[in-house]
N, C-alpha and C positions, 0 to 999 in steps of 0.2 A: 467445404466443411465449416460449419459455424463454430466459432471459438467462444462466443458469449451466449449462454443460455438465458432465456427471459420468460418469467412467469409473473402473474399478478394476483394478489389476493387482498380484497377490501382496501384498495388504494395504495397498496404497498408493492412496488415493482421489484422483483428479485432478479439481479444480474449475477449469473454464475460464470466464473472462469472455468471453461470447459476444454482445456487443452492438456488433458492428463498425459498425453504421450511424452510431453517434456516437462511434466510436473508444473503446469501452468506458468512456465517461465514467460517473462515479458518480452515476447517477440514483437517485431514491427506490426505483424498482422493482428495479434491479440490486442495490442494498445490501440491500434486504429479502430477495431470493432468495438472496444470498450468506450472509446470517445464518441462513436456514432450512437451507441446505446444511451449514453449520458445525455447527449443532445436531444434525443427523442424524449427522454424523460422530462427534461427541462421544458419542453414545448407542451407536454401533455397535461392538460388541466385536471385529468382524473388521477394523476399520480400524486399522492400526498407525501411519500417518502420513498427512498431506494435502499434495498439491502444488497450489499456486495458480498458474495460468498463464493464457493468453489466446489468443483467435483474432485473426487480422489482424496488422497491422504495429505495433499499439499496445497495450501492456499496460493502460494507462488514461491518458486525457487529463485526468484530474482531475474535479472536480465538474461535473456536467451543469448548465450555466448556465440551461437552460430548465426542468429538473425536478430541482433540487437536493435531496439528502436533507436532512432536518432535522439540524442539528449533533449532537443527542442520538443519532440513529440511526448517525451515522458514528462517534461515540465508542463506541457499543455494539458495532458490528461490529469495530473495531480491538481492543477489550477481549476480545471473543470469541476472536480469533486468539491474543492473548497468553495467555489463560487455558485454551484448549483443552487438554485432558490428553493431547494427542498432538502431536508436532512438526508444524509447518506450514513447508513449504518453498516459497519463491517461485521460479518459473521464468520468466525474461524473455527474449524474443528481439526485442523492439521498443522503442518509445519509452514513456517514463514521465514524466508531468507532474504537478505539484501534488499533489492528493489521492492519486493512485496511489502516490506515494512513501511516504505513510503506511501503505499496505498492505504495502509491502516491508519497512518498519522494524518493523512488528508481527510479521512472520514470524520464526521462529527462525533459519532459514537462508535466504539469498537468493542466487540464482545468475542470471547473465545472460551472453548471448553478447556478443562484442565489437561487434556491430552495434547494440547497444542505446544509447539516449541518455536523458539525465535533465535535469530542470530544475524549479526551484521558481518557477513563473510568477506566483504570487499578487500580488507587489508590482506587477506590470505592469498589473493591473486594478484596483488600489486596495484590496486586502485583504491579509491576512497568513496564513502557513501555521500557523493557531492550533491546531486540533484535531489535526492530524497531528503536531504537536510532541510530543504525549504519548508516542509511542514513539520519535520521532527524537531528541529532546534527550538522553535517557539512553544512546543506543546509537551516536551519530554524533559525529565529531570537531567540537568546538564552533567552532574557527577556521574550518574549512571551511564549516560551516553558516552562519556569519556572512557569509561571501562569497556563497555561492550563494542564501541567503534574501534578501539585500539587493539583489543584482544581477539575479537571474532568469536568469543565464548557463546556457547548456547545457554539460554535461559528459558524458565517456564512461564506459564500464564499468570501465576501468582506474582511473580517478579515483574512481568510486563505491566500488570495493573498497578503495582506499587510505584513504578517510575513514570506512569502516565501514558504509556503506549496504548494500554487498553482502558476502557471504561469499567468493564467488569469481566471477571472470570468465574466460571462455574462448572460443575460436573456435567450439567445439562445446558448447553448454550442457548437452546430454544426457550427453556424455562426461564433463564436469565433475561432473555430478550422480550418475553411476553409482556411485562409491564411497561417496557420502553415503547414497543410498537403500539400498544393500547394508548399510551399518552400521546404519540404522534397522531394517531387516527382521531383523537378527541380535539386536536389543536387546529385552529384556523390557518388556512394557507398563508394569508398575509402575515399573521403573527409568527409563524414558522420562518418565513422568508426574512422578515425584518430582524428577527432575534438571532437568526444564523448570521446575518450580515454583521451584527454587534460582535458576535463571538469570533468571527474570522478576520476582523479588521486588522489585527496585528500580524496574523499569519500572511495576509495579502501584502502587507508592507514588506515582509521578508521577500516574497516573491518579486515585488517591484524593485527592491534594492539589489538583490543578490542572484537573480535567475541567470542573468547573462554571464557573470563570472563563474558560477558553479557549473553552467553548461560548458563553458570553455575548458574549465578544470577537468570535467568528466571526459570530454573528447581527447584532451591531451593525454590523460592518463591511460585511457583505453588503447591509444595508438603507440604507447611506449614499449620498448623491448622488454622491460620487466613484466608488464601486464601480459604481453604476448607469451611469455614463458609461463606465467602463473595460470593463464587460461589454458594453455596446452597441457600443463601438468594436471589441472582439474579434469579436463576432458579424457586424459589418459589414465586417470585415477592413480596418480603417483605424487609424491612430495616434490615441490619445487626445490631448487638448490639452496634457497636461503634457510630452509628448516633445519634447526640445530638439534 
């Protein structure tokens, strides 16, 4: 079963997260297929830009707790998006949770419909948004991240745009994206690649400096007794014992 759908229109390759059975959770298999698709896009001279979108009502529910990717694999795919020599544009019409927000932050441009919702739910199962902080911290409002990282609150697309997680939010995401994709199609490949390199330089410094430490933190937290209880409670759809 293919977990990444692929279509192309006028030089824009659309990659769709197509694992609706688990709400597009980031399983080892899905992350691997996404990495392969991005590699193909990087090599294909006919691809001017990439759109990353989804099937179903959820862009991504975060890490697949039954089959999570290795933290190194998640770091690698986030870095792939950041370093791809072509713009990557996220298109969201549903819910985004935890690790899925790292994909949005790694993209150069992120757009969502006003029906979308967002939440950093890691703290509620006893872990932290460690690896996904690599693209998030350099690009998103730090005071807002403090609130949403620490509380796990849900927020809407308007707020996501205000804090820098999204580039644009609108009732019709495709209408919002139309001028963006038109602009990318009118731009020279070399110009896009070199301009993207300028824009991502500080993000890549964060990867170089912090990836090893954040990968180790993620692995340690997911192996902890508290996280085990948190994940078990989530899968059993009950409150963990620390809820007051």
